[in-house]
VEXDREN-2710 file (C-alpha; in Angstrom, 1 decimal):
% VEXDREN-2710
k/r/px/py/pz
1/MET/-6.2/-22.3/-2.8
2/GLU/-7.9/-20.2/-3.8
3/LEU/-8.0/-16.2/-1.7
4/VAL/-11.8/-15.9/-0.6
5/THR/-12.6/-12.6/1.3
6/PRO/-13.6/-13.3/4.6
7/ALA/-17.3/-14.4/4.8
8/ARG/-19.7/-16.8/6.8
9/PRO/-19.3/-19.7/4.8
10/TYR/-15.7/-19.4/5.7
11/LEU/-16.1/-17.5/9.5
12/ASP/-15.8/-22.0/10.8
13/GLY/-12.0/-22.9/9.6
14/TYR/-10.8/-19.4/10.6
15/LEU/-12.5/-19.3/14.4
16/ASP/-10.5/-23.6/14.4
17/ALA/-7.3/-21.9/13.3
18/LEU/-7.4/-19.3/16.4
19/ARG/-8.3/-21.6/18.6
20/ARG/-5.6/-24.0/17.3
21/ALA/-3.2/-21.2/18.3
22/TRP/-2.5/-20.1/14.6
23/SER/-2.4/-16.1/14.6
24/PRO/-3.3/-14.1/11.6
25/THR/0.1/-12.1/12.3
26/THR/4.0/-12.7/12.3
27/THR/4.3/-9.9/14.5
28/ASN/2.2/-11.0/17.5
29/PRO/2.5/-14.6/17.9
30/ASP/-0.3/-14.5/21.0
31/PHE/-2.4/-12.4/18.4
32/TRP/-5.0/-15.6/18.0
33/ARG/-5.7/-14.9/21.4
34/ASP/-7.7/-11.8/21.5
35/GLU/-8.6/-12.2/17.6
36/LEU/-10.4/-15.4/18.9
37/VAL/-12.6/-13.2/21.7
38/ARG/-13.1/-10.8/19.2
39/VAL/-14.7/-12.8/16.2
40/GLU/-16.6/-14.7/18.5
41/SER/-18.6/-12.2/20.6
42/ASP/-19.3/-10.5/17.0
43/PRO/-19.1/-12.4/14.2
44/ASP/-21.1/-10.1/12.0
45/GLU/-19.3/-6.9/13.3
46/ALA/-15.9/-9.3/13.2
47/LEU/-17.0/-10.5/8.7
48/ARG/-17.9/-6.8/8.3
49/LEU/-15.0/-5.0/9.4
50/PHE/-12.4/-7.7/7.9
51/ALA/-15.1/-6.7/4.6
52/GLN/-13.5/-2.7/5.1
53/VAL/-10.8/-1.1/3.1
54/ASP/-11.5/2.1/4.3
55/PRO/-10.3/2.2/7.7
56/GLU/-12.3/5.1/9.7
57/GLY/-10.7/5.8/11.8
58/ARG/-9.6/2.9/13.7
59/THR/-7.1/2.1/15.3
60/ILE/-4.6/-0.8/15.7
61/THR/-2.5/-1.7/18.6
62/LEU/1.6/-2.7/18.0
63/PRO/3.1/-5.5/19.7
64/ASP/4.1/-2.9/22.4
65/GLY/1.3/-1.7/22.9
66/THR/1.0/1.7/21.4
67/GLU/-1.9/2.2/19.4
68/VAL/-1.5/3.7/15.8
69/PRO/-4.1/4.6/12.9
70/ARG/-5.4/1.6/10.1
71/ILE/-4.3/2.8/7.0
72/PRO/-6.1/1.3/4.3
73/GLY/-6.4/-2.6/3.9
74/MET/-7.7/-5.8/2.8
75/THR/-8.2/-9.1/4.2
76/ARG/-8.0/-12.3/1.8
77/TRP/-8.5/-15.6/3.9
78/MET/-6.5/-18.7/2.2
79/TRP/-9.2/-21.6/0.7
80/ASP/-8.6/-25.7/-0.2
81/GLY/-11.6/-26.6/1.0
82/GLU/-11.2/-25.7/4.3
83/PHE/-9.2/-23.0/6.0
84/ALA/-6.0/-22.2/4.9
85/GLY/-4.5/-19.1/6.3
86/ALA/-5.1/-15.6/5.7
87/ILE/-2.6/-12.4/3.5
88/ASN/-3.8/-8.6/4.3
89/MET/-1.9/-5.8/2.3
90/ARG/-1.8/-2.4/3.4
91/TRP/-1.5/1.1/1.4
92/VAL/-1.4/4.7/1.9
93/GLU/-4.0/6.6/-0.9
94/GLY/-1.5/7.8/-3.6
95/THR/2.0/6.9/-2.7
96/PRO/4.1/3.7/-2.2
97/GLU/5.6/5.1/0.6
98/LEU/4.1/3.5/4.2
99/PRO/4.2/5.0/8.3
100/PRO/7.1/4.1/9.6
101/HIS/5.6/2.3/11.9
102/VAL/3.9/-0.4/9.2
103/LEU/7.0/-2.8/8.7
104/GLY/5.3/-3.9/4.6
105/HIS/2.4/-3.8/2.0
106/ILE/2.1/-7.3/2.5
107/GLY/1.6/-10.1/5.5
108/TYR/0.5/-13.9/5.1
109/SER/0.3/-16.7/7.6
110/VAL/-0.7/-19.4/6.6
111/VAL/-2.1/-22.6/9.0
112/PRO/0.7/-25.0/10.0
113/TRP/-1.3/-28.5/8.7
114/LYS/-1.0/-26.5/5.5
115/GLN/2.0/-25.5/5.0
116/ARG/5.0/-26.5/2.5
117/ARG/2.4/-26.5/0.1
118/GLY/3.1/-23.3/-2.1
119/TYR/0.3/-21.8/-0.3
120/ALA/1.5/-18.9/0.5
121/THR/3.6/-18.5/-2.6
122/GLN/-0.3/-18.6/-5.0
123/ALA/-1.7/-16.2/-2.1
124/LEU/1.2/-13.7/-2.8
125/ARG/0.8/-13.5/-6.4
126/ASP/-2.6/-13.2/-6.2
127/MET/-2.2/-10.3/-3.6
128/LEU/0.7/-9.1/-6.3
129/VAL/-2.4/-8.2/-8.9
130/LEU/-4.4/-6.7/-6.5
131/ALA/-1.9/-4.7/-5.0
132/ARG/-1.7/-3.1/-8.6
133/GLY/-5.2/-2.5/-9.0
134/VAL/-5.0/-0.1/-5.8
135/GLY/-2.1/1.5/-7.8
136/LEU/0.8/0.2/-6.7
137/PRO/3.8/0.4/-8.6
138/TYR/6.1/-1.8/-6.4
139/VAL/6.0/-3.8/-2.6
140/GLU/7.7/-3.3/0.2
141/ILE/7.6/-7.0/2.6
142/THR/9.9/-7.7/5.3
143/THR/10.6/-11.1/7.5
144/GLN/12.8/-12.3/9.9
145/PRO/16.8/-13.6/9.2
146/ASP/16.1/-16.8/9.9
147/ASN/12.3/-17.3/7.9
148/ILE/14.4/-19.1/4.6
149/ALA/10.5/-20.2/4.4
150/SER/8.9/-17.0/3.4
151/GLN/12.1/-15.7/1.7
152/LYS/11.3/-17.6/-0.7
153/VAL/8.0/-17.0/-0.9
154/ILE/9.0/-12.8/-2.2
155/GLU/11.7/-14.6/-4.1
156/ALA/9.4/-16.6/-6.7
157/ASN/7.5/-13.8/-6.5
158/GLY/10.3/-11.5/-7.8
159/GLY/11.2/-9.7/-4.9
160/ILE/14.6/-8.4/-4.0
161/SER/15.9/-7.7/-0.9
162/LEU/16.7/-4.1/-0.1
163/GLY/19.0/-5.8/2.5
164/GLU/18.3/-6.0/6.7
165/PHE/17.0/-3.0/8.6
166/PRO/16.4/-2.7/12.5
167/GLU/12.8/-3.1/13.4
168/PRO/10.9/0.2/14.8
169/LEU/10.9/-0.9/18.7
170/GLN/7.6/-1.2/18.6
171/TYR/8.2/-4.4/17.0
172/GLY/10.8/-5.3/19.7
173/GLY/13.9/-3.6/17.7
174/HIS/14.6/-7.2/16.1
175/THR/16.6/-7.2/12.7
176/GLY/14.7/-7.8/9.6
177/ILE/15.5/-8.1/5.5
178/LYS/13.2/-6.2/3.1
179/TYR/12.1/-7.2/0.3
180/ARG/10.8/-5.2/-3.0
181/VAL/8.5/-6.5/-5.6
182/ASP/8.1/-4.2/-8.6
183/LEU/4.4/-4.0/-10.4
184/ALA/5.1/-2.6/-13.1
END
């Protein structure tokens, strides 16, 4: 498994995963519907935006419908000869701190038919290299208390639990677990 920059040769696999109701984000499981429409309506523009690190004034819509400014970020797709999932990273230039509406620096999701192969662990390991490259001294990653698989992925990559925290109301106000991975 390798991380690839979203590009035309991998696009059909991404679209197939969306059509199978897989969501590239765990904070909004129904995200796949809007994402499928967005990418199918203009694949070239979708690929351009995937490759764009600078948000250029764009916004994102949180699960409760609130629109907030997008911060710099990058997306990579997991590829093993077929599309296997997505991982993304976001940050604020010059600081490891994140705005209150951003739960963590890194998020990932493996398609169900490729899970339990170590792909998330490898994808996170590879993304941590990219995080060092943008100058982050550490990353914070959040997950749910019942998501034992994600906790193991984070811990396998050096994550130390910072404990439980209340997620912002825009995300439903659930309890999350925050991890920190030092990159020094």
